[in-house]
C-alpha positions in Angstrom: -5.5 10.0 30.6 -7.4 12.8 29.0 -11.0 12.8 28.0 -10.4 15.2 25.2 -11.1 13.9 21.7 -8.7 14.9 19.0 -10.3 17.2 16.4 -9.6 14.8 13.5 -12.1 12.3 15.0 -15.7 13.1 14.0 -18.3 11.1 15.9 -21.2 13.4 15.0 -22.8 10.6 12.9 -22.1 7.9 15.5 -24.8 5.9 17.3 -24.1 5.2 20.9 -24.6 1.6 21.9 -25.4 0.4 18.4 -24.0 -3.1 19.0 -24.5 -3.3 22.7 -27.4 -5.7 22.7 -25.6 -8.1 20.3 -22.5 -7.9 22.5 -24.5 -8.9 25.6 -25.8 -12.0 23.8 -22.2 -13.2 23.4 -19.5 -13.1 20.9 -17.5 -15.7 19.1 -14.4 -13.6 18.5 -11.2 -15.4 19.4 -7.8 -13.7 19.5 -4.9 -15.8 18.3 -1.4 -15.5 19.5 0.8 -13.8 16.8 2.8 -17.0 16.1 -0.4 -18.9 15.5 -2.0 -16.2 13.4 1.0 -16.4 11.0 0.1 -20.0 10.2 -3.6 -19.3 9.5 -4.3 -16.7 6.9 -8.0 -16.4 7.6 -11.0 -17.7 9.6 -11.6 -20.4 7.0 -8.2 -21.9 7.7 -8.7 -21.8 11.4 -12.2 -23.4 11.2 -10.9 -26.2 8.9 -8.0 -27.0 11.3 -10.4 -27.1 14.2 -12.8 -29.4 12.3 -9.9 -31.7 11.6 -8.9 -31.7 15.3 -12.4 -32.3 16.4 -12.8 -35.3 14.1 -9.3 -36.7 15.1 -10.3 -36.4 18.8 -13.2 -38.8 18.0 -16.1 -36.5 18.6 -19.2 -37.8 16.8 -20.9 -34.5 16.4 -21.5 -33.6 12.8 -20.1 -30.1 12.0 -21.9 -28.4 9.2 -20.4 -25.5 7.4 -22.4 -22.4 6.8 -23.4 -21.5 3.3 -20.8 -18.7 3.3 -18.0 -21.0 4.4 -18.9 -23.6 1.8 -18.6 -20.9 -0.9 -15.2 -19.8 0.3 -13.7 -23.3 0.7 
């Protein structure tokens, strides 16, 4: 593997480690298998399905949607 960067990539305005501190705090990114991703068009659909599953499993925890999620639903 070469360490050479192709000339069409311009990183002159880039900031090294810009999101490093946030990454260290943790992330909530989940990668879905391709056949699962075909079923769920976006994160709202995934979250709604998970809320339904959590309720069906009998968990008593109240799940509150964020303001952004309520606007999208």
